C-alpha positions as a printed NumPy array, in Angstrom:
array([[  0.004,  -0.041,  -0.1  ],
       [  1.306,   3.454,  -1.015],
       [  1.288,   5.971,   1.635],
       [  0.818,   9.73 ,   0.206],
       [  1.285,  11.636,   3.367],
       [  4.067,  13.618,   1.894],
       [  2.739,  13.755,  -1.562],
       [  2.642,  17.481,  -2.555],
       [ -0.596,  19.07 ,  -3.581],
       [  1.05 ,  21.809,  -5.919],
       [  4.46 ,  20.48 ,  -6.906],
       [  5.157,  18.006,  -9.687],
       [  5.935,  14.468,  -8.596],
       [  6.242,  11.205, -10.574],
       [  3.197,   8.814, -10.331],
       [  5.621,   6.174,  -8.757],
       [  9.322,   5.391,  -8.207],
       [ 12.397,   7.536,  -8.584],
       [ 12.91 ,  11.013, -10.238],
       [ 15.741,  13.481, -10.413],
       [ 16.793,  16.211, -12.803],
       [ 14.332,  18.049, -15.04 ],
       [ 15.194,  17.456, -18.75 ],
       [ 13.997,  18.573, -22.136],
       [ 12.023,  21.554, -21.009],
       [ 10.331,  22.937, -24.142],
       [  7.041,  24.67 , -25.061],
       [  5.382,  23.537, -28.331],
       [  1.887,  23.718, -29.709],
       [  0.261,  25.01 , -26.515],
       [  1.995,  22.584, -24.372],
       [  4.842,  22.799, -21.721],
       [  6.9  ,  19.544, -21.814],
       [  8.579,  18.334, -18.621],
       [ 10.926,  15.36 , -19.274],
       [ 12.898,  14.139, -16.139],
       [ 15.434,  11.539, -15.127],
       [ 13.416,   8.567, -14.083],
       [ 14.019,   5.093, -12.775],
       [ 10.858,   3.148, -13.459],
       [ 11.682,   0.078, -11.513],
       [ 12.946,   1.388,  -8.209],
       [ 12.73 ,   4.008,  -5.496],
       [ 16.429,   4.815,  -5.63 ],
       [ 18.669,   6.039,  -8.477],
       [ 18.984,   3.411, -11.093],
       [ 19.227,   3.022, -14.915],
       [ 18.145,   6.354, -16.286],
       [ 15.133,   6.927, -18.555],
       [ 13.349,  10.133, -19.536],
       [  9.945,  10.297, -17.9  ],
       [  7.447,  12.805, -19.526],
       [  4.531,  14.926, -18.526],
       [  2.851,  17.859, -20.267],
       [  0.945,  20.865, -18.998],
       [ -0.992,  23.803, -20.469],
       [ -0.324,  26.017, -17.462],
       [  2.683,  24.577, -15.583],
       [  0.358,  23.797, -12.758],
       [ -1.846,  20.833, -13.843],
       [  0.205,  18.057, -15.303],
       [ -0.717,  15.047, -17.553],
       [  1.563,  12.11 , -17.23 ],
       [  2.584,  10.482, -20.433],
       [  4.535,   7.263, -21.152],
       [  8.328,   7.045, -20.84 ],
       [  9.858,   8.96 , -23.691],
       [ 13.378,   7.6  , -23.891],
       [ 14.722,   4.288, -22.724],
       [ 18.368,   3.091, -22.399],
       [ 19.65 ,   1.401, -25.688],
       [ 22.753,   0.023, -27.197],
       [ 24.764,   3.423, -26.374],
       [ 23.829,   3.395, -22.685],
       [ 21.496,   5.099, -20.152],
       [ 19.685,   8.274, -20.972],
       [ 21.162,  10.999, -18.855],
       [ 20.133,  14.607, -18.655],
       [ 19.747,  16.955, -21.603],
       [ 17.408,  19.403, -23.348],
       [ 14.939,  19.802, -26.189],
       [ 14.153,  22.457, -28.758],
       [ 11.736,  23.169, -31.553],
       [ 13.533,  22.846, -34.849],
       [ 11.349,  25.546, -36.527],
       [ 13.086,  25.46 , -39.774],
       [ 13.859,  21.656, -40.148],
       [ 17.66 ,  22.387, -39.803],
       [ 18.01 ,  18.637, -39.033],
       [ 16.12 ,  17.382, -42.014],
       [ 14.044,  15.123, -39.736],
       [ 10.628,  16.73 , -40.497],
       [ 10.253,  17.13 , -44.193],
       [ 10.322,  20.847, -44.017],
       [  8.021,  21.255, -41.082],
       [  8.798,  22.017, -37.323],
       [  9.223,  19.303, -34.774],
       [ 10.906,  18.503, -31.568],
       [ 14.431,  17.467, -31.163],
       [ 15.943,  16.152, -27.867],
       [ 19.695,  16.432, -27.194],
       [ 20.679,  14.178, -24.238],
       [ 23.757,  12.386, -22.758],
       [ 24.256,   8.643, -23.485],
       [ 26.011,   7.142, -20.338],
       [ 27.833,   3.747, -20.601],
       [ 31.165,   2.22 , -19.907],
       [ 34.01 ,   2.403, -22.581],
       [ 34.392,  -1.175, -23.751],
       [ 37.931,  -0.842, -24.051],
       [ 38.591,   0.251, -20.492],
       [ 37.015,   0.613, -17.171],
       [ 36.184,   4.229, -17.731],
       [ 32.816,   5.725, -17.813],
       [ 31.957,   7.154, -21.182],
       [ 29.5  ,  10.054, -21.913],
       [ 28.44 ,  11.207, -25.303],
       [ 25.746,  13.389, -26.702],
       [ 22.865,  12.011, -28.913],
       [ 19.658,  13.133, -30.613],
       [ 16.085,  11.954, -30.734],
       [ 13.178,  13.521, -32.594],
       [  9.425,  13.626, -32.494],
       [  6.958,  14.252, -35.244],
       [  3.921,  14.118, -33.184],
       [  4.229,  16.804, -30.329],
       [  6.474,  14.533, -28.176],
       [  4.16 ,  11.644, -27.935],
       [  6.605,   9.192, -29.733],
       [ 10.454,   9.532, -30.115],
       [ 12.902,   8.19 , -32.936],
       [ 16.438,   8.01 , -31.845],
       [ 18.81 ,   9.462, -34.6  ],
       [ 20.528,   6.693, -36.57 ],
       [ 23.919,   8.617, -36.442],
       [ 24.027,   8.737, -32.548],
       [ 26.112,   9.786, -30.825],
       [ 26.79 ,  13.261, -32.427],
       [ 29.39 ,  14.723, -29.88 ],
       [ 32.034,  13.018, -27.774],
       [ 35.294,  13.909, -25.976],
       [ 37.324,  11.175, -24.499],
       [ 39.278,  13.639, -22.302],
       [ 36.352,  14.054, -20.019],
       [ 34.627,  11.096, -18.173],
       [ 32.174,  13.754, -16.961],
       [ 30.842,  15.162, -20.3  ],
       [ 27.065,  15.631, -20.028],
       [ 23.845,  17.524, -19.603],
       [ 23.632,  19.559, -23.009],
       [ 21.56 ,  22.511, -23.178],
       [ 20.799,  23.774, -26.665],
       [ 19.419,  26.989, -28.004],
       [ 19.277,  29.082, -31.263],
       [ 21.367,  32.093, -31.276],
       [ 19.777,  34.452, -33.643],
       [ 22.599,  37.109, -33.934],
       [ 24.954,  34.355, -35.372],
       [ 22.336,  32.095, -37.043],
       [ 23.529,  28.878, -35.452],
       [ 22.679,  26.416, -32.634],
       [ 24.571,  26.872, -29.436],
       [ 25.363,  23.799, -27.199],
       [ 26.544,  24.129, -23.63 ],
       [ 27.52 ,  21.123, -21.545],
       [ 29.395,  20.262, -18.362],
       [ 32.982,  18.975, -18.863],
       [ 34.445,  18.111, -15.585],
       [ 34.728,  21.363, -13.653],
       [ 34.114,  23.604, -16.704],
       [ 31.501,  24.098, -19.226],
       [ 32.123,  23.618, -22.997],
       [ 30.387,  25.558, -25.78 ],
       [ 29.74 ,  24.236, -29.364],
       [ 28.356,  25.472, -32.581],
       [ 26.14 ,  23.773, -35.16 ],
       [ 23.761,  24.627, -38.096],
       [ 21.95 ,  21.369, -38.005],
       [ 22.098,  19.876, -34.503],
       [ 23.996,  16.898, -35.966],
       [ 27.484,  18.334, -36.667],
       [ 29.178,  20.176, -33.777],
       [ 32.471,  22.391, -33.605],
       [ 34.125,  23.486, -30.467],
       [ 33.688,  27.293, -29.616],
       [ 35.1  ,  27.882, -26.184],
       [ 35.387,  26.723, -22.573],
       [ 34.433,  28.653, -19.335],
       [ 35.031,  28.   , -15.677],
       [ 38.606,  27.267, -14.89 ],
       [ 39.347,  29.551, -11.84 ],
       [ 35.806,  30.969, -11.991],
       [ 33.253,  30.563,  -9.289],
       [ 32.808,  27.5  ,  -6.965],
       [ 34.525,  24.299,  -7.595],
       [ 33.477,  22.177,  -4.627],
       [ 32.1  ,  19.332,  -6.844],
       [ 31.666,  18.328, -10.424],
       [ 29.895,  20.813, -12.588],
       [ 26.503,  19.666, -13.925],
       [ 23.444,  20.867, -15.759],
       [ 24.403,  24.172, -17.324],
       [ 22.087,  26.571, -18.924],
       [ 22.701,  29.898, -20.706],
       [ 20.238,  32.518, -21.668],
       [ 19.812,  36.298, -22.189],
       [ 17.612,  38.598, -19.934],
       [ 16.833,  42.26 , -19.852],
       [ 18.068,  44.177, -16.892],
       [ 15.497,  46.015, -14.939],
       [ 12.957,  45.049, -17.622],
       [ 14.655,  47.195, -20.311],
       [ 15.06 ,  45.244, -23.517],
       [ 17.759,  47.659, -24.708],
       [ 19.995,  46.614, -21.742],
       [ 20.608,  42.757, -21.558],
       [ 23.03 ,  40.408, -19.944],
       [ 23.43 ,  36.717, -20.13 ],
       [ 23.032,  34.301, -17.216],
       [ 24.801,  30.98 , -16.996],
       [ 23.632,  28.444, -14.4  ],
       [ 25.938,  25.672, -13.23 ],
       [ 24.95 ,  23.022, -10.691],
       [ 27.647,  21.563,  -8.488],
       [ 27.583,  17.821,  -7.327],
       [ 27.735,  16.576,  -3.815],
       [ 31.205,  16.295,  -2.241],
       [ 31.301,  14.428,   1.19 ],
       [ 33.406,  17.273,   2.868],
       [ 30.787,  19.989,   2.334],
       [ 27.58 ,  19.939,   4.328],
       [ 25.639,  21.797,   1.884],
       [ 25.739,  18.96 ,  -0.654],
       [ 24.687,  19.517,  -4.249],
       [ 23.612,  23.133,  -5.089],
       [ 23.568,  25.601,  -8.029],
       [ 25.581,  28.816,  -8.728],
       [ 25.001,  31.421, -11.402],
       [ 27.161,  33.855, -13.365],
       [ 26.161,  37.117, -14.882],
       [ 27.953,  38.461, -18.049],
       [ 28.078,  38.7  , -21.794],
       [ 27.849,  36.058, -24.533],
       [ 28.71 ,  36.72 , -28.341],
       [ 27.786,  33.426, -29.69 ],
       [ 31.246,  31.88 , -29.034],
       [ 32.63 ,  33.088, -25.607],
       [ 31.027,  33.819, -22.151],
       [ 32.711,  36.601, -20.229],
       [ 31.877,  36.795, -16.547],
       [ 31.082,  40.198, -15.183],
       [ 32.433,  39.302, -11.572],
       [ 35.828,  38.868, -10.335],
       [ 36.761,  35.089, -10.894],
       [ 36.701,  34.14 ,  -7.187],
       [ 33.045,  35.525,  -6.688],
       [ 30.384,  32.982,  -6.176],
       [ 26.716,  33.472,  -6.453],
       [ 24.352,  30.953,  -5.198],
       [ 20.885,  30.553,  -6.85 ],
       [ 19.243,  29.313,  -3.733],
       [ 20.292,  29.429,  -0.132],
       [ 18.387,  26.293,   0.945],
       [ 19.434,  22.687,   0.45 ],
       [ 16.883,  21.365,  -2.004],
       [ 16.99 ,  23.057,  -5.443],
       [ 19.391,  21.368,  -7.818],
       [ 19.926,  20.774, -11.567],
       [ 17.353,  23.348, -12.502],
       [ 17.108,  24.663, -16.141],
       [ 14.771,  26.812, -18.164],
       [ 12.079,  26.219, -20.747],
       [ 12.94 ,  26.587, -24.384],
       [ 10.755,  28.177, -27.102],
       [  8.384,  30.058, -24.715],
       [  6.639,  32.349, -27.235],
       [  8.002,  35.961, -27.548],
       [  4.615,  37.451, -26.485],
       [  4.93 ,  35.719, -23.248],
       [  8.5  ,  36.755, -22.724],
       [  9.162,  35.016, -19.543],
       [ 12.321,  32.884, -18.709],
       [ 10.742,  30.055, -16.727],
       [ 12.896,  27.71 , -14.573],
       [ 12.312,  24.618, -12.403],
       [ 14.635,  22.574, -10.278],
       [ 14.83 ,  19.202,  -8.657],
       [ 13.674,  19.606,  -5.127],
       [ 16.181,  17.293,  -3.523],
       [ 19.904,  16.996,  -2.627],
       [ 22.362,  14.22 ,  -3.459],
       [ 23.343,  14.016,   0.209],
       [ 20.163,  12.159,   1.12 ],
       [ 17.97 ,  11.94 ,  -2.097],
       [ 17.917,   8.216,  -2.   ],
       [ 16.822,   8.138,   1.653],
       [ 13.933,  10.517,   1.921],
       [ 11.014,   9.122,   3.782],
       [  8.329,   8.793,   1.027],
       [  6.589,   5.589,   0.064],
       [  5.949,   4.499,  -3.589],
       [  7.4  ,   7.653,  -5.138],
       [ 10.57 ,   9.807,  -4.524],
       [ 11.256,  13.357,  -5.249],
       [  9.439,  16.47 ,  -6.463],
       [ 10.208,  19.454,  -8.588],
       [ 10.418,  23.101,  -7.157],
       [  7.819,  25.539,  -8.03 ],
       [  8.205,  26.915, -11.569],
       [  9.659,  30.27 , -11.286],
       [ 10.269,  33.307, -13.521],
       [ 13.707,  34.62 , -13.642],
       [ 14.601,  38.304, -14.086],
       [ 17.681,  40.512, -13.729],
       [ 17.635,  43.599, -11.493],
       [ 20.164,  46.3  , -10.616],
       [ 21.198,  46.303,  -6.959],
       [ 23.886,  49.   ,  -6.549],
       [ 26.842,  48.138,  -8.892],
       [ 25.614,  44.66 ,  -9.199],
       [ 23.227,  42.809, -11.452],
       [ 21.325,  40.041,  -9.709],
       [ 18.947,  37.276, -10.489],
       [ 15.37 ,  37.598,  -9.21 ],
       [ 13.173,  34.59 ,  -8.829],
       [  9.342,  34.723,  -8.496],
       [  6.711,  32.043,  -8.441],
       [  4.8  ,  31.873, -11.687],
       [  1.621,  33.817, -11.812],
       [ -0.37 ,  30.806, -12.782],
       [  0.11 ,  29.41 ,  -9.17 ],
       [ -2.283,  32.122,  -7.962],
       [ -5.292,  30.286,  -9.229],
       [ -4.75 ,  27.46 ,  -6.732],
       [ -5.162,  29.746,  -3.785],
       [ -8.376,  29.261,  -1.933],
       [ -9.599,  30.881,   1.236],
       [ -7.63 ,  34.133,   2.176],
       [ -7.328,  35.364,   5.713],
       [ -6.032,  39.001,   5.95 ],
       [ -4.345,  40.708,   9.086],
       [ -2.969,  44.251,   9.13 ],
       [ -1.132,  46.458,  11.535],
       [ -0.609,  43.736,  14.225],
       [  2.062,  44.259,  16.977],
       [  3.841,  40.766,  17.31 ],
       [  5.465,  40.197,  20.816],
       [  6.446,  37.093,  22.718],
       [  3.356,  35.014,  23.374],
       [  1.361,  36.405,  20.426],
       [ -1.299,  33.89 ,  19.275],
       [ -2.618,  35.375,  16.106],
       [ -2.735,  32.143,  13.981],
       [ -3.349,  29.483,  16.614],
       [ -6.778,  28.389,  15.253],
       [ -5.187,  27.44 ,  11.858],
       [ -4.051,  23.845,  10.982],
       [ -2.819,  23.592,   7.415],
       [ -0.363,  21.435,   5.4  ],
       [ -0.475,  23.315,   2.091],
       [ -0.715,  27.094,   2.162],
       [  0.952,  30.438,   1.233],
       [  1.85 ,  33.317,   3.375],
       [  2.404,  36.844,   1.921],
       [  3.747,  39.043,   4.648],
       [  5.353,  42.476,   5.262],
       [  7.115,  43.077,   8.699],
       [  8.261,  46.359,  10.025],
       [ 11.473,  46.166,  12.052],
       [ 11.01 ,  47.342,  15.75 ],
       [ 12.84 ,  46.122,  18.882],
       [ 12.692,  42.289,  18.476],
       [ 15.881,  40.393,  17.886],
       [ 14.3  ,  37.906,  15.696],
       [ 10.71 ,  37.333,  14.286],
       [  8.845,  35.292,  11.706],
       [  6.758,  32.145,  11.499],
       [  6.597,  28.789,  12.902],
       [  5.266,  26.19 ,  10.467],
       [  4.061,  22.488,  10.752],
       [  4.045,  23.063,  14.615],
       [  3.216,  20.434,  17.296],
       [  4.178,  20.333,  20.961],
       [  7.658,  18.969,  20.071],
       [  8.398,  20.012,  16.505],
       [  8.304,  23.001,  14.215],
       [  9.939,  24.559,  11.172],
       [ 10.965,  28.228,  11.64 ],
       [ 10.905,  30.775,   8.855],
       [ 12.546,  33.952,  10.492],
       [ 14.408,  37.254,  10.133],
       [ 17.366,  38.37 ,  12.367],
       [ 17.72 ,  42.164,  12.043],
       [ 21.193,  42.214,  13.604],
       [ 22.463,  40.013,  10.829],
       [ 20.039,  41.054,   8.094],
       [ 19.333,  37.523,   7.707],
       [ 16.398,  35.413,   6.342],
       [ 16.538,  31.896,   7.563],
       [ 14.605,  28.46 ,   7.462],
       [ 15.439,  26.236,  10.494],
       [ 14.332,  22.635,   9.998],
       [ 16.386,  21.133,  12.91 ],
       [ 13.035,  20.173,  14.564],
       [ 10.879,  19.823,  11.545],
       [  9.729,  16.384,  12.059],
       [ 11.205,  13.305,  10.417],
       [ 14.903,  14.32 ,  10.196],
       [ 16.703,  11.195,  11.165],
       [ 17.312,   9.55 ,   7.858],
       [ 20.62 ,  11.495,   7.251],
       [ 22.874,  13.394,   9.604],
       [ 23.076,  16.511,   7.281],
       [ 19.337,  16.909,   6.908],
       [ 18.515,  18.878,  10.087],
       [ 19.908,  22.351,  10.089],
       [ 19.523,  26.113,   9.648],
       [ 19.839,  27.75 ,   6.186],
       [ 20.26 ,  31.53 ,   5.851],
       [ 20.711,  34.236,   3.361],
       [ 21.26 ,  37.993,   3.776],
       [ 18.277,  40.25 ,   2.759],
       [ 18.52 ,  44.061,   3.393],
       [ 15.38 ,  45.658,   4.724],
       [ 13.772,  48.27 ,   2.516],
       [ 12.605,  51.374,   4.291],
       [ 12.721,  49.403,   7.619],
       [ 10.555,  46.438,   6.302],
       [ 10.906,  42.858,   5.167],
       [  8.728,  41.154,   2.658],
       [  8.355,  37.307,   2.608],
       [  6.397,  35.269,   0.116],
       [  6.3  ,  31.634,   1.59 ],
       [  4.829,  28.691,  -0.17 ],
       [  4.433,  25.537,   1.96 ],
       [  3.43 ,  22.132,   0.67 ],
       [  3.178,  18.647,   2.302],
       [  6.877,  18.208,   2.22 ],
       [  8.586,  21.517,   1.457],
       [  8.945,  25.299,   2.09 ],
       [ 10.016,  27.791,  -0.433],
       [ 10.789,  31.357,   0.784],
       [ 11.009,  34.166,  -1.576],
       [ 12.337,  37.328,   0.199],
       [ 12.112,  40.928,  -0.822],
       [ 11.219,  41.084,  -4.558],
       [ 12.726,  37.497,  -5.097],
       [ 16.286,  38.561,  -4.818],
       [ 16.87 ,  35.775,  -2.142],
       [ 15.299,  32.289,  -2.071],
       [ 15.354,  29.356,   0.359],
       [ 14.003,  26.119,  -0.832],
       [ 13.99 ,  23.226,   1.707],
       [ 12.387,  19.81 ,   1.975],
       [ 10.331,  19.104,   5.223],
       [  8.949,  15.82 ,   6.451],
       [  6.456,  16.763,   9.207],
       [  4.952,  13.942,  11.355],
       [  1.394,  13.281,  12.004],
       [ -0.213,  16.092,  14.031],
       [  2.188,  18.852,  12.819],
       [ -0.152,  21.301,  11.321],
       [  0.025,  24.336,  13.492],
       [  1.086,  27.888,  12.237],
       [  2.077,  30.855,  14.425],
       [  3.825,  34.199,  13.993],
       [  6.271,  35.015,  16.657],
       [  8.799,  37.586,  17.927],
       [ 11.84 ,  37.3  ,  20.375],
       [ 13.   ,  39.734,  22.984],
       [ 10.822,  42.739,  21.777],
       [  8.202,  43.493,  19.118],
       [  7.837,  43.391,  15.334],
       [  4.957,  45.041,  13.483],
       [  3.053,  42.89 ,  11.158],
       [  2.101,  45.402,   8.475],
       [  0.213,  42.899,   6.51 ],
       [ -0.421,  39.208,   6.341],
       [ -2.355,  37.183,   3.775],
       [ -2.769,  33.489,   4.594],
       [ -4.124,  31.436,   1.756],
       [ -4.93 ,  27.643,   1.464],
       [ -3.444,  26.176,  -1.645],
       [ -4.947,  23.111,  -3.263],
       [ -4.161,  20.876,  -6.086],
       [ -5.857,  21.53 ,  -9.403]])
């Protein structure tokens, strides 16, 4: 019997068994496609397939049959998908169709080494069935045992396809006119950013700065695999700079590190391809887990969820350009009853929300700093357990503390407190908090800081409360909304 106590109401999960990285994110003919790393025969990582689901709104998903299965070239590791609008591949008889670009993973028959090569598959029926290219693999480099996770996009100014993929602790960039024949363009990463694990799952895209289409910069995402000596486990960094079709140049000093998410459970995220220009958004989703404990999380019958889909934007903050993340607008339609509180003085012992017992909800809140040394919310409360989402004015720090969040004993590195600096604006702090059956996602300020954490509350943990420590904080506004599945 499958127990769904931790099954999210508004996050994507597989119907059953193991899931990890999102793959092949593409929009075509009114549908968002979500492929994902999938082991259909077990609850832990195993021979990789591409699972598949589609949605018209990124909120309600239809599960489809497995898209790609292992073959004579190996397992089907991560990759991307694009619309070949002008049939540059010749796969579609002059029409448009979907092309997937993915990593084949196997063992070199001539040695004990892992071998990773890039291959193609194509679909002429909106992604329902796939044909693997007879010329696979199309790209290999024996220098790198870790040579994977291709992200492909069309670069208009140079009229060519660009492929970026992880190559050890760098990324490599290639050119093609037909998705089949690739030439090396450049490499980025040596001495740049963080190198605390193998680089994986890159993405590269252009965004306007402060919404001004005449001012653009390029964003590169790079996920970093788990290394035992780092308690954070797997996580994602990003770079902001310029890309001319061949070379990416980082705006920051090489040693600077920017983390996409200050939590522990947002990894291998990439963005959707081919979202129509009239929409204009860059939409991202990540795997909501961490390689430290991904195989051990206490779900039954299924394992792993995706983060909320988020829009990515660039904004000026002083002399820096930073990445802004916001939950997609479509999620608003899932909100049900709303309870509004305004201008409440919060002090030790305040019991503003003691009558509420919810497992899936959203909090939109604005606090005004006063004398409290710490303030915020306690979620999934019981007499012995709670998850704390708070702010410490002296440190200008938003945090999630899941040390006493419920079921935490499956891995020593799961309990903990995860924090990020957020400067108050005009003496106030805004938080947008989305809580589901097994997760919390905190978007602070305008989305300039995010904490994504898994939680596994036990039975009876459904209380909510606002709190303050050693003084008062003014709750300028609070909207508490139940969130239901669609």
